[in-house]
N, C-alpha and C positions, 0 to 999 in steps of 0.2 A: 500462659502455658495452657495448652489444650488438655481437656480431660481425657481419660482413657476411652470413654465411649465416643467422644468426638474424634479421637485418633482412629478408632475402628471404622467409624463412618467415612472419614476421609479416605482411608485405605480401600474400603469397599467401592467408593465412587471411582477412585483412581484405577484400581484393578479392572473394574467393569469397563471403563473407557479404554484401557489398554487392550483388553481382549477384543472388544468390538472394533477398535481401530486396526488391530492385526488382521482380523477377519476380512476387513474391507480394504486392506493395504494402504491405510491412511495414517499411520502412526505419527509421522513427522508433520504432516499437514495439520492433524488435530492438535499436536503439541503447539504449533505456531498459532493456531486459532484460539486455543485455550489461553495462551499468553496474552493475546489481544483482549479476550473477554475479561480476563482478570483485571486488566487496566481500564476497562470500560467505565464510563461515567454512570452515576446513579440513575440519570434520566434514561440512558440507553438500556440499562438493566430493567428498569420499570416497564419500558415499552416491550422489550423481549418477553418479560414475565406476562404482561397482559396478552400479547399475541399467543403465547403458549396456553395460558389459562382459558382463552376463548377458542382454542383450536384453530387459530388463524396463522400458524407458522408458515403455511403455504403462501401467505401474502407478503412475506418478508422481502422477496426480490422486488416486488412492486413498491413496497415502502422505501426500500433503498433507492430505487430509480427516482421516485417522486421527491424524496428528501434531497437527493443530489440536485435535481432540477430546481427545487426551491432555494437551496443554498446558492446555486449558480446565479439565480435571478435576484438574490438579495444584494442590494446596493451597498450595504454596510461592510460585508466581508466577502473576500474572494477565496474560494477553495482552490488550492494549487496541488495537483498530484505530483509528487516528487518520487522518482524511481532511481535508486542507486544500487550498486552491486553489493554493498554492505550497509548495515544500519547507520543512520546519521548520528554523529556525536553532537553534543550541545553547541559547540562552536560553529560547525558547518550548518546546523539547523538555523542558528541565529543569522549567519551570513545570507543564507538563502531567503529567509523571511525578510530581512532588510532590503535585499535586492528586489524581491517580488513586490514588496510594499511600495518601493520607489517606482517600479514599473507601472503598477496599477493605481497608484495614488490613493490606496485605502488599505485597511487591515487585511492580512491574509491568514488563512488557516491551512497548514500543510497536511496533506494526506499522504503518508509515507508508505512506499512499497519497496521491497527488496527483491531484486531480480539479478542473481549472479551472472546470468547470460549476457548482460550488458557489459561485462568485464570490468568496467570502471567508468568514471564520469557521472553525468546526471542527465535525466530526462525530465523536463517540466511540462505540465499540461494544465491549462486553465482556460475557461471560457471559449472552448472550441479551438484554441491554438496550442501548438506543441513545439517545444524547443528541445531537440535531441542533440545532446553534447556527449553521447556515450562513446566509449572506446569501440564498441561493436560497430557503430555507424561510421566512425572514422576509418576503421579497418575496411569496411565494405566500400567506402569511397576510394580508398587507396587501391583496392583490388580492381575497381572499375577503371581507374586511371592507368594502372599497370597492364590491363588487358587491351588497351588501345595501342595501335601502332605508333611508333615515334615518327615525327616528320624530320626533315633535313636539319632543322634548327635545334633539335634535341628535345622539343616539347611534344606533347601528345598531339596527334593529328586531329 
């Protein structure tokens, strides 16, 4: 159980973040990002702390890019970006991991993204390749087919 002074400190930080987020129009973006940070590993928190303490937070995009490149080049693990319309549950996460590990012949690490605009399905991206099995893409393909004139045999021309 948190002490009263700890509770006041938590409230101060939360309210400060809320007011700053409102001013910038990023309330829900910051909520999502904070949820990610809360689940971050100790090594990630340590690197972020070091960047902040040394005034190097501006280097963070470069660190991300280089870290992504290093992970991609690592032969032991393949990073697979997985985009879904809703967060993955444990079962679907396990199914995707097994399938990707079979495809790549090595351990994979899923980098999960939620994008409601894909409507449903999944988009996978790894090592410069992309497999789009989203409902949005399927609907776009159907629109393209329907926009073409029909030939005499009933198929698209």
